[in-house]
C-alpha positions in Angstrom: 0.0 0.0 0.0 1.4 3.2 -1.3 2.0 6.0 1.8 1.1 9.4 0.7 4.0 11.8 0.1 4.1 15.1 2.0 3.0 17.6 -1.3 -0.2 15.2 -1.4 -0.9 15.5 2.1 -0.4 19.1 2.1 -2.8 19.9 -0.6 -5.4 17.4 0.9 -5.1 19.0 3.9 -5.9 22.2 2.6 -8.6 21.0 0.3 -10.4 19.4 3.3 -10.1 22.7 5.4 -11.6 24.7 2.2 -14.4 22.4 2.6 -15.2 22.9 6.4 -14.6 26.5 6.2 -16.1 27.7 2.6 -18.6 25.1 2.0 -20.0 24.3 5.2 -19.3 20.4 4.6 -20.4 18.2 7.4 -17.9 16.1 9.2 -19.1 13.0 7.7 -18.8 14.7 4.2 -15.4 15.6 4.9 -14.2 12.1 6.5 -15.7 10.4 3.1 -13.9 12.8 0.7 -10.7 12.2 2.7 -11.0 8.7 2.4 -11.7 8.6 -1.3 -8.7 11.0 -2.1 -6.3 8.6 0.2 -7.7 5.7 -1.8 -7.3 7.4 -5.3 -3.7 8.7 -4.5 -2.6 5.0 -3.1 -3.9 3.6 -6.2 -2.4 5.9 -8.4 1.3 6.1 -6.7 2.1 9.0 -8.4 5.1 11.0 -6.7 3.4 14.5 -7.9 0.1 16.0 -8.2 1.0 17.5 -11.5 1.5 14.1 -13.0 -2.1 13.1 -12.9 -3.9 13.3 -16.0 -7.2 12.4 -17.4 -5.9 8.7 -18.0 -4.9 8.3 -14.4 -8.6 9.0 -13.4 -10.1 6.5 -16.0 -7.6 3.8 -14.6 -8.9 4.4 -11.4 -12.7 4.2 -12.5 -11.6 1.0 -14.3 -10.1 -0.3 -11.2 -13.6 0.5 -9.4 -15.4 -1.0 -12.1 -13.6 -4.3 -11.7 -14.2 -4.5 -8.0 -18.0 -4.1 -8.8 -18.7 -0.9 -6.8 -22.3 0.4 -7.2 -22.5 3.3 -9.6 -23.6 5.5 -7.1 -20.4 4.9 -5.1 -18.4 5.5 -8.1 -20.2 8.6 -8.9 -19.7 10.2 -5.2 -15.8 9.2 -5.8 -15.6 10.6 -9.1 -17.4 13.8 -8.0 -15.0 14.3 -5.0 -12.0 14.0 -7.7 -13.6 16.7 -9.7 -14.1 18.9 -6.6 -10.6 18.4 -5.6 -8.8 19.2 -8.9 -10.9 21.9 -9.6 -10.1 23.3 -6.3 -6.3 22.9 -7.2 -7.1 24.6 -10.5 -8.6 27.5 -9.0 -5.5 27.8 -6.6 -3.2 27.5 -9.2 -1.5 24.6 -8.4 -2.8 22.9 -11.5 -3.4 24.4 -15.1 -6.6 22.5 -16.0 -8.8 19.9 -13.9 -7.8 16.4 -15.4 -11.3 15.1 -14.0 -13.6 17.7 -15.9 -14.2 15.9 -18.9 -15.0 12.6 -17.6 -18.9 11.8 -17.5 -20.6 10.9 -14.4 -22.0 6.8 -14.7 -25.9 7.2 -14.7 -27.0 6.0 -11.2 -29.4 3.2 -10.3 -32.8 4.2 -9.8 -33.7 1.9 -7.3 -37.3 2.7 -5.9 -36.8 3.4 -2.3 -38.7 0.8 0.1 -41.1 1.8 2.4 -43.8 0.5 5.0 -47.6 -0.1 4.8 -49.5 1.8 7.3 -50.1 -1.3 9.3 -46.6 -2.1 9.5 -45.8 1.2 10.9 -48.4 0.6 13.5 -46.7 -2.8 14.6 -43.6 -1.2 14.5 -44.7 1.4 17.1 -46.7 -1.2 19.0 -43.0 -2.6 19.6 -42.0 0.1 21.6 -44.7 -0.2 24.5 -43.2 -0.3 28.0 -43.2 2.0 31.1 -39.5 2.3 31.0 -38.0 5.9 30.2 -35.9 4.0 27.4 -39.2 2.5 25.8 -40.7 6.1 25.9 -37.6 7.3 24.3 -37.8 4.5 21.5 -41.5 5.3 21.1 -40.6 9.1 20.4 -37.8 8.3 18.2 -40.0 6.0 15.7 -42.7 8.5 16.0 -40.8 11.4 15.1 -39.0 9.5 12.1 -42.2 8.8 10.8 -44.1 12.2 11.4 -41.3 14.5 10.4 -39.3 12.8 7.5 -36.0 14.2 9.1 -32.5 12.2 8.7 -31.5 9.9 11.6 -28.2 12.5 11.7 -30.9 15.3 11.8 -32.7 13.5 14.6 -29.6 12.8 17.1 -28.3 16.2 16.5 -31.7 17.7 17.9 -31.6 19.8 21.4 -34.3 20.2 23.6 -34.5 23.9 22.7 -35.2 22.7 19.2 -38.6 21.3 20.1 -41.7 23.3 20.2 -44.2 21.1 21.5 -47.1 24.0 21.8 -46.7 24.6 18.0 -45.7 20.9 17.0 -42.7 21.9 15.4 -38.8 21.1 15.1 -36.0 23.1 14.3 -33.6 20.9 12.2 -30.2 21.2 11.2 -29.7 19.4 7.7 -27.0 18.9 5.1 -24.7 21.6 4.8 -26.0 23.2 8.4 -28.8 24.5 6.9 -31.5 24.9 9.3 -35.4 24.2 8.3 -38.7 24.5 10.5 -40.3 20.9 10.3 -44.0 20.1 11.6 -44.6 17.3 13.6 -48.0 15.5 14.5 -50.0 15.2 17.5 -49.2 11.5 18.1 -45.2 12.4 17.6 -45.7 15.5 20.0 -47.7 13.3 22.4 -44.8 10.6 22.3 -42.2 13.0 22.9 -43.7 14.8 26.1 -44.3 11.2 27.6 -40.3 10.8 27.0 -39.5 14.2 28.5 -41.7 13.5 31.5 -40.1 10.1 32.0 -36.5 11.3 32.1 -35.3 12.3 35.4 -31.9 13.6 34.7 -30.0 16.1 36.8 -29.6 18.7 34.0 -32.8 19.8 32.2 -30.8 22.5 30.3 -32.5 23.5 27.1 -29.6 23.0 25.3 -29.0 19.8 26.4 -29.4 16.6 23.4 -33.0 15.6 22.8 -32.4 11.9 22.9 -29.9 10.6 25.3 -28.5 6.9 26.2 -28.1 5.4 29.6 -24.8 7.3 30.1 -26.9 10.2 29.7 -24.9 11.5 26.5 -26.2 11.9 23.1 -27.7 9.0 20.9 -25.4 8.1 18.0 -26.9 7.0 14.4 -26.0 3.6 15.1 -27.9 3.4 18.4 -31.0 4.4 16.4 -30.4 1.9 14.1 -30.3 -0.6 16.7 -33.4 0.5 18.1 -35.3 0.3 14.7 -33.9 -3.1 14.2 -34.8 -4.4 17.6 -38.3 -3.0 17.0 -38.8 -4.6 13.7 -37.9 -7.9 14.9 -40.1 -7.6 17.9 -43.0 -6.7 15.7 -41.9 -9.8 13.1 -41.3 -7.2 10.1 -38.8 -7.9 7.2 -35.5 -7.5 7.5 -33.3 -4.4 6.5 -35.5 -1.8 8.0 -33.7 1.6 8.8 -34.1 4.9 9.8 -34.3 5.8 6.2 -37.2 3.4 5.5 -39.2 5.6 7.8 -37.9 8.6 6.0 -39.2 7.0 2.5 -42.4 6.0 4.3 -43.3 9.5 5.4 -42.6 10.5 1.9 -44.6 8.1 0.1 -47.6 8.4 2.3 -47.7 11.9 2.1 -48.1 11.9 -1.7 -50.3 9.0 -1.6 -52.8 11.2 0.4 -52.5 14.0 -1.9 -49.3 16.3 -0.6 -47.7 18.3 -3.5 -44.3 17.5 -4.5 -42.7 20.7 -3.6 -44.2 20.6 -0.1 -42.5 17.4 0.2 -39.5 18.7 -1.0 -39.0 21.2 1.5 -40.3 18.6 4.3 -37.6 16.5 3.6 -34.7 19.1 3.3 -34.0 18.1 -0.6 -31.9 20.9 -2.3 -32.8 19.6 -5.5 -37.0 18.7 -6.7 -35.3 15.6 -8.9 -34.3 14.0 -5.6 -37.9 13.8 -4.3 -39.3 12.7 -7.6 -38.1 9.6 -7.3 -41.3 9.2 -4.5 -43.6 10.0 -7.5 -42.7 6.7 -9.4 -43.6 4.8 -6.1 -46.8 6.3 -5.9 -47.5 5.8 -9.6 -46.4 2.2 -9.4 -49.0 1.8 -6.2 -51.6 3.5 -8.4 -51.1 1.0 -11.2 -51.5 -2.0 -9.0 -55.0 -0.6 -7.7 -56.1 -0.2 -11.3 -55.0 -3.5 -12.4 -56.7 -5.1 -9.2 -59.9 -3.2 -9.2 -60.8 -2.5 -13.2 -62.7 -5.2 -14.8 -60.9 -4.7 -18.0 -57.4 -4.4 -16.9 
């Protein structure tokens, strides 16, 4: 495995600091970019950034294809390289971006999986219990389904971000963008039950909303474990995740007449095209209903 030389490390660190300071990139994004760039430079093994050209990048992409990486993963790694070399071109380290002419692979348009209404009910029933941890788990599930927020946004919530009177959440999304998201009465009631059940010494408004037994902020992984545990208890299929509830939220809204722009705002999508995949899900459901009901289908 080739080690990175000092020049590459220098420019890599500069680029990642640029992402944090000027692009407001999340720690998760910065971590992924670092990993992708280190992987590229170790594969290429060039002693100088100036030696890298179009063919170097094509060779790396061919390697990824041989390893049978998903197209979405290859697209992300290529986007990372384009961004990095664009930065070096702007900083006049390079005369031209060697990745600029390379087309991004078309991504697989897999329809998102979601739960039926009855399955959501079974999942929520699996959180019944009097212990504060069970009330927390119920609040987590109700909130994910009621708001459609990402798991990273959920664990990032503080007590001050919740307005139970108005049924609103202040959510910090990708790129540190804030948005206000409504929640339903069931989610608000579950949150109140959870908060009433907690007897922690600190009741500061700035403390994390969802805590573990050590009274520290719950992690993404912990939330995933909660959902898997409840899914197994409810005898639901494997592979249910926080994102399944996000998909379910969007699909159920569109099925019941919500407009696409509103769903886009609620999900915090930067582009409408990202939200449009849910219209395919709803169209598929309409087709199935038509085929089952129409006598001449």
